C-alpha positions in Angstrom: 136.8 82.9 62.3 138.6 82.8 65.7 138.8 79.3 67.1 140.3 77.4 70.0 142.1 74.1 69.2 143.9 71.6 71.5 146.5 69.4 69.9 147.1 66.2 71.9 149.4 63.2 71.2 152.3 61.1 72.3 155.8 62.3 72.6 157.6 62.5 69.2 154.5 62.6 67.0 155.0 66.1 65.6 152.7 68.2 67.8 155.2 71.1 67.9 155.6 71.1 64.1 151.9 71.1 63.5 151.6 74.0 66.0 154.4 76.0 64.4 152.7 75.6 61.0 149.5 76.9 62.5 151.3 79.8 64.2 152.9 80.8 60.9 149.6 80.6 59.0 148.0 82.8 61.7 150.8 85.3 61.3 150.2 85.4 57.5 146.6 86.3 58.3 147.6 89.1 60.8 146.4 87.0 63.8 147.9 86.3 67.2 148.5 82.9 68.7 149.3 81.4 72.0 151.4 78.3 72.6 150.8 76.6 75.9 153.1 74.2 77.7 152.4 72.2 80.8 155.7 72.8 82.5 157.8 76.0 83.0 160.9 74.2 81.9 159.2 72.9 78.8 157.9 76.4 78.1 161.5 77.8 78.2 162.7 75.0 75.8 159.9 75.7 73.3 160.4 79.4 73.6 164.1 79.2 72.6 163.5 76.9 69.7 160.4 78.6 68.4 162.0 82.1 68.6 165.0 80.9 66.6 162.8 79.1 64.0 160.4 82.0 63.5 163.0 84.8 63.6 163.6 84.8 59.8 159.9 85.5 59.2 159.8 88.6 61.5 157.4 87.0 64.0 157.6 88.3 67.6 157.8 85.6 70.2 157.3 86.3 73.9 157.4 84.1 77.0 155.0 84.2 79.9 155.1 81.7 82.7 153.8 81.6 86.3 157.4 82.7 87.1 157.1 85.9 85.1 157.1 89.2 87.1 154.3 91.7 86.8 156.6 94.0 85.0 157.5 91.3 82.4 153.9 90.3 82.0 152.8 93.9 81.4 155.6 94.4 78.8 154.6 91.3 76.9 150.9 92.2 76.9 151.6 95.7 75.5 
């Protein structure tokens, strides 16, 4: 069943690892996920590390921020 989850915790407690595990499990079940970050800079940092870590599994990773152009947003959404 589709569901929304919010993972909250202090710095260094493994939130990103838990989220990546959930992203991978969703991929195995042919589902899409979204990974939100509160800052554009943090979004770029997460994007780079997540893209590299999930590349061996053939998972497409895209980045959308408030700084993304309309053209970039349209391309990602397609």
